[in-house]
N, C-alpha and C positions, 0 to 999 in steps of 0.2 A: 918854628919846632914839631908843633903836630905833624906836620906834610914829614919832617925826614925820620920821626915814629912811621908812619905809616909808611914808608918808601922801602926800612929797614925788614917790616913783618910784609910786606908784598915780595922784598929780595929773597927774605926766608921760604916763603914759601912756594917760588919758584926754585931755590935748592933742592926742596925738600921734593920737587915735584920730579925735579930731572935726576932724582937718588931714585924715587923710585923708578921711574921709567927705565933707569939704566938698568936697574936690579929685573925691570920684566924681563927686559930683551932678552938677558942671557941666561932665563931659567931655559930647560928644551921645551923642543914643540910638542905640543900632546890633540891638538888640532882641536883643545875647547876642553876637552875631555880628562877629567881628571884621574891618572889612573890607578882602577883595581886595587886596592893592598894586597901583600900577599898573604895567599890560604897557607896558612897551617894544617898538617895532615891530621886527622884525630887522632889523640892517645893509642896504644894497642890496649889491649883489653889485660888486665892481668890476667896470671895465671891460673888454673883452676884448682881448687883446692884437692888434694889428694886423695883419691878414692872418685871424686865425680869429676864431672864432663861441662860443671855449670861456671859462670864469670860473674861477679858481683860489682855493680859500680852504681856510681849517684849518678845519672842526667838529669840534664833539666832543660825544657822547652824553653826558647828563647820566650817567651812570653807568660814565664812560672816565677815566685819572686823567691822559692824555694828547690832545691834536689829531690828528686824521688829518688827510687831506687829499681835497680833492675839487675833482672837474673838474667842470663844467653847462655843458651848453648848449642853446640851446630852439629844437621846433619851426619847421618852415620857413613852417609854417600853421597853424590852428589844426583841431580835430578837432569833431567833434559828439559830444554826448554824452546827447542826446534832450530830449525836448520841443519841441526848435527851440533847445537850447543850444550853445556852444561853449566847448571851454577848450583854450589851451595848452599845453603838454606840454616838459617837462625832463628832457633826458640826464645823468646823472650816472655818473663812476666816483670810487668811493672804497678808502682805504684808510689800516685804524688809526680811531682816533675811536670805537672800541666798539661801530661801527657791523656789525650779522651778515652783509649782503649788499655785495657787492665794485660791485655795477652796478644800477640803476633807471631807470623810466622813472616823470615824477612826473607826474600831474596837476594845473593849475593851479586845478582848479574841485573844491570836497570833494562838490559833487554827483555824477559824472561817477566812475562806479564800473567796472574793468577787469573781468571778467570770466578769472581764470586762477586755478584751483587746484592745482599741481602741475602744471603744460599745458607742453607745449613752445613755443616765440617764435619765430617766420618772420622772420628778416630779409636783406635783401638790400642791397648793400655796391658801390653803385657798378653798373652793368650787370650786376653778377656772379649765378649763380644763387641761388635763396635757400638759407638755413643758417638751421638749429633750435637756440635756447638754452633751456634748461631753469630753466621761469619761474616764481614762482609770485606773486599778488596777496596780499599782507599789510596790515595795520593799523598806523601808526606812531602814531596819536596818536585809535584810535576809528573811524575809517574807511580801507573799503579800496579807496583809491584809486591806492596804487602797486605797480606793478609790477617785482618785483626778479627780476633774475636771477642764478641760480646760480654761471655760469660766468666773471664779471667777466675774469678773462685774460684768456682766449681771446677776450671781445670788445673786446679795450683793443685785443689784437694787430691783430682787424680792422679798429678803428678809426683806427688808427696806419698804416694803406694803403690808406685809402679816403680819396673827399670827401665822400662822401653813403650815409646809410644811408636804409633806411626798415622798419620793424615792422609787422607787422599783430595789433591788440591786439582782442581783442573790449570793447566796452563796456557793459554792459547798456542797454539801452532804444533802443540806437544802431548794436547791429549792427557787424560786425566794419569797423573803420576804418586805413588806413594813417596811418602819423604818422612824416613825414621829416625830418631833420636833416642841416646841414651840416657837414660833423666833420672841416674839413681844419685842417691847423696843432698837430692835439692834441701836447701834450709830455706824456709818463704814461710813468712807467719802471715796469716790473712788479716 
């Protein structure tokens, strides 16, 4: 009787193995590579509040446990990025969410390269004289098209008191550019 039970188990294992092999053979050939999951585009930013160009979101870096707060506005005009190409820019303030810098200027085109390794960024608020902010161009996704401003709290304070700001940035292949933002109506607490 013992050998009969062993033979039954052996046959069950053979049947399960054959079913598994048959199922695997019917799967599409991927060359041993698992296809990447489909990417979903980022949701569009909500429209700005009436009388303001600022858009508010709650972003979170992949390593952060909680979402932060972000306010972004788009440049008034595109800037040259070299080779006859142009790019829009965004000025963003961030707090929390796992992001290392509190303020950034992000070009909308990954071909634009901001030249700034531990540099000073000049900014003019309305018609006042130029101020400098310490900054650095750093990569968030393998390219270096984001200019991070280190003193985000001071920048936010200046942004709340003005209606426009113009930054002087240097773009590789296009030289110094002036990028202006309408900043009136910012609702931001330090």
